[in-house]
N, C-alpha and C positions, 0 to 999 in steps of 0.2 A: 589270439586277439591281434587284430591288425589296425593300425592307425595310419590313415592316408590323408595327405595334405589336399585341401580343396582350394583355398585362397587365403591370403592374409594370414591370420592366426586361427583360421577355421579348419577343423579336421573331422573326418568321418572315422568313427570308431566302430569296428565290426567284430562281433563275437557270436559264434553259433548261429549265424544268419541274421542276427539282430543288429540294427544300426542306430547310433546316436551321434549327435553333433557336439563337439566341444569348440569353444571360441573364447575370446577375451572380451571384456566389457566395451561398451560404446566409446569411452574416451580414447581407446587405442584402435578404434576402427572396426569393432566387431559387434558382438551381442546377439549372435544367432544361435547361441547355445550356452550351456553352463561352462564355467571354467573348470579345469581339472581339479582344483582344490575343492570346488563345490561338489564334484563327483565323489571325492574322498569322503566328505561329510554325508552325502547321499548313501554311499556304501555302508558307512557305519550306522546311520539311522535306519536304513532299509534292513540291514541284518538284525539289528535289535528288534525292529518291528516284527520280523518273521518269527523270531524266538518268542517274543511276548504274545503274539496273536495265537501261536500254537499252544502256549500254556493256557491262555484264556479259553480257547476252544476245547482243549482236553479236559478242562475242569467245568465245562458248561457255564462259563461266565459270559456276560454280554460283551459283544465286540462292536456293536454299532456306535459310532462316534469315537472309536479308538484312533489315536494318531501319535506320531512321534515328532518332536521338534529338535532340531540340531542347530546350535550356534557354536562359533569358534572364535578364538582370538589368535591373531598373528604373533609371530615372534621373529627376532632378527638374529643374525650371526650364528648360523646361517638363516636365510629367509625361509620361513616354514610356518606351518600351523603349530602353535604352541600349546593350545588346549582346546578340547571339545567339551561341550556340555550337552548331554542328550537327556531330554525330558520325555518320559513315556506317559502319555495322557490316557489313563484307564477310565472308561465311562461308568464305573461302578465302584462303590466303597468295597475295600478288601479287608478281610480279617488280617491280623498281624501275621499269621502263618502264611497266607497267600501273598501278602506284601513282601515278606522276607524271601520267599521262594521265587516269586516273580523277579525280584531284583537280582538274585543270584542267576536266574535263568537268562536275563538280559545281558548280564556281564559275561555269560558263557558263549556269546555269539562269536563266530569265526573272525569277523572283522575286528571286534574289540580285542580278542586274543592276539590277533596279528599286530595291532597297534601297541599293545602292551609288551609284546615280545617280537620286535621288528625282525623281519626276515633279512637274510643276507641278500643284497641287491647288486647285481653286476650289470654295468652298462657297456655294451660293445659297440664300436664304431665300424660299420661296413661301408667302405668307400673304395673306388678304384685306385690302384697304385699309380 
């Protein structure tokens, strides 16, 4: 993955030949793309959605109208996202067995596991001497 500065707070993010734009909101002169924190929420919601839709399809349950909503709350010291709430909107009533299994399935997504068990992160600075 490569993140390249375009202008201001706007960056091009490239991975596997795909490109997205990240930016900051209008008050700081941007708003041509989602903020990095929004991409974090999108990663979580998108991952949960993949696991959930796979479960619904595997069990021949309706998927039309399926969606996932993600909201978060900020936290301070350090500045970060303090909590996510992910709501999986299933377009059909579920038996207790399907409900329990689908909830476990959603919690098994890779991004959820990553947030629950944070990876070691190293930030290196590469600058001329």
